[in-house]
N, C-alpha and C positions, 0 to 999 in steps of 0.2 A: 647606455650600457656602461657598467663599471669596469675599469681596467684591472689587470692583474695586480698592479701596484696599489690600486685603491682597495682591492679585496684584502691584500696583506695588511694594509693600514687599518682596516676595520677589524680584522682578526686580532691584531696587536692591541687595539683599543679595548676590545671585549675581554681579552686576556688580562689586561691591566686592571679593568674594572672588577673582574673576578677575584684577582689577587688582593686588591685593595679591600673589597668587601669581606673576603675571607680573613684577612689580618684583623680587621676591626671586629668582626663577629667572634674571633678567637680571644681578643683582649678584653672585651667588655665583661663577659661572664666572670673572668678571673678577678677583675677589679671588684665586682659586686660580691663575689664569694669571699674575698679577703676581708671586706668590711662586714659582711653578714656574720662571720664567726664571732664578732664582738657584740652582736646585738643582745646577747643574754646578759651583758654587763651594763645595760642601759641605765641602771639605777645608780651607778658609781659616779662620784663627784670629785672634783679637785680637793685634795687634802684628806680624803678618806684613808683608812689604814687597812691593811690586809695581813692576817696571820695564817701561817700554814704549819703543818706537821710534816717534816721531810724525813729522809732516811740518811743513814751515815753517821760518822763520828760527831761532827759539830751539831747535827740535828739532835742526836741522842744526848749530847752534853747540855744543850740549852733546854731540852725537855726535862731532863732530870734535875739540873742544878740552877737554871736561870728562870725557873717558873715554879711557883708554889702550886699552881693549878695542874701543872704537868699535862697540858692539852696541846700546846703548840711549841714549835722550836724556832720560828723565824718570823720577822715582821718587816713590812716595808710601807712606804708612802705612795699613794696613788696620784698620778698626774694625768690629765687628759690632753691629748694633742690630736686635733682634727677628729674629735669624738672617739679616738682610740685610747683606751686606758693603758698606761705604763706604770711600772713599779720601780721606784728608786730605793735601793737597799744596799746594805753592806754584807758581802758574802765571801767566804774563803773556800778554796778547793778542798774537797774531802781527801785528796791524795797528797797535795803538796803544802797545804796550809796557806798558800799564797792567794791573795784576792784583794778586794776593796769595794768601794762604792760604785755601783753600776746601775744602768737603767735598761729594763727589758719589758716587752709587752706582757700583759697579764696572762695570756695563754701560755707563754714560755715560763713565766714565774710559777704557774699552777700545773704545768705539764706533769702528768703521772701522780699528782697529789690528790688524796682522797679526803683528808681532813683540813678544812680551811674555813675562815670566817672573815667577814668584812665589818669594819667599825667606822662610825662617823664621829667627828669632833664637833661638839655643840658649842661652836664659837663663831665669830663673825667671818665673812668671806675675806675681809681685809687681813685678819689674823691667819687664815688658812693660806692666803697668797704669800704672806711673809714666811710661813713655815716652808712652803714649796720653794721660795727663793733661797732659803738656807740650804735646803736639800740639793738644789742645783749648784749652789756655791761649793759644797763639799764634793759633789760629783765632778764639777769642772776642775777642781784642784787635784783630781785623781787620788783622793784620799785612800790609803791602804787599810786593809783589815788589821785590827789590833789583836795580835796573838797574845799580848801581855795583859789584855783586859784592864787597861789603865784608864779609869773613868776621868782622871784629872788631866789627861793629855788629849788634845783635839787633833794632833797631827796624824793619828791613826784611830780608827773607830771600829768597834765590834757592832753587831747588828742592832741590838737594843739601845746601845749608847748613841748611835747615829740618829735613830728616830726620836729618842728622848731629848737629845740636845737640839735637834731641829725645832721641836715643839717649844722647848724652853727659850731658845734664842729668838724664835719667831714671835713669841708672845712677850718677850722681854721680862720674863719672870720664871722662877723655878717651880713650874707646875708639877713636873715629874721628878720624883726623888728616888735615888737608889736605896733600896731596903734590903737587898740580898747580900749577905756577907759570906765570902768564900776566901779562906786563907788570909784573913785579916784585911781583905779588900771589899769595899762596897761596890756592887755591880747593879746596873739597871736590869731588873727582871722583866720578862714579857708582861707579867700581870701588873707590874708597877705602871705600865703604860695603859693597857686596855681596861684595867679596873679603876682608872682615875675617874673622878666625878665629871670631867668634861667630855668623856668618851663613852659611847654606848654602841651596842651591836646594831647592825643594819638588818632589818627583817624583810627586805624586798625580794630576796632570791629564794 
């Protein structure tokens, strides 16, 4: 016959098992769900590029003036970490103009965006890794957004300048050339990048 103390002990053990199984059943689906939302980006690779058309002042500026095609307004470099795609890009606040190079997951980068495209660089993986290394270098330096749009200065960088210079420095040659002239300044246009002969659109999605 089990004593009252023994019954209490059994009840406590059953309660502990219930709580333990509840916690674990609660966490597992969340982990699966958080990874599952990236499954639609399965085709993305390290070193791919992503262009989007955003809203707001800077988006309108880059669409009108920094692109002959007038399709997109922003660009970033894709890096994969534990199979999750992130985008490294240079962006300024629409309200304050303050910003810089940052890294965010692809779903955050494309949140609320209807027009976007992915591009691949037709170069070796070694060269892609060097480009990613350059992007991380500027990211870790906390490089600010360049409101002066000065292509000759690397201490601050606007969005297309950042991507173009990461490609050029990573490949150790000036593959991307600035052809857009505004107020006697040559700027890197979006189409200077994605229309280059080493870059082509991805058709997997």
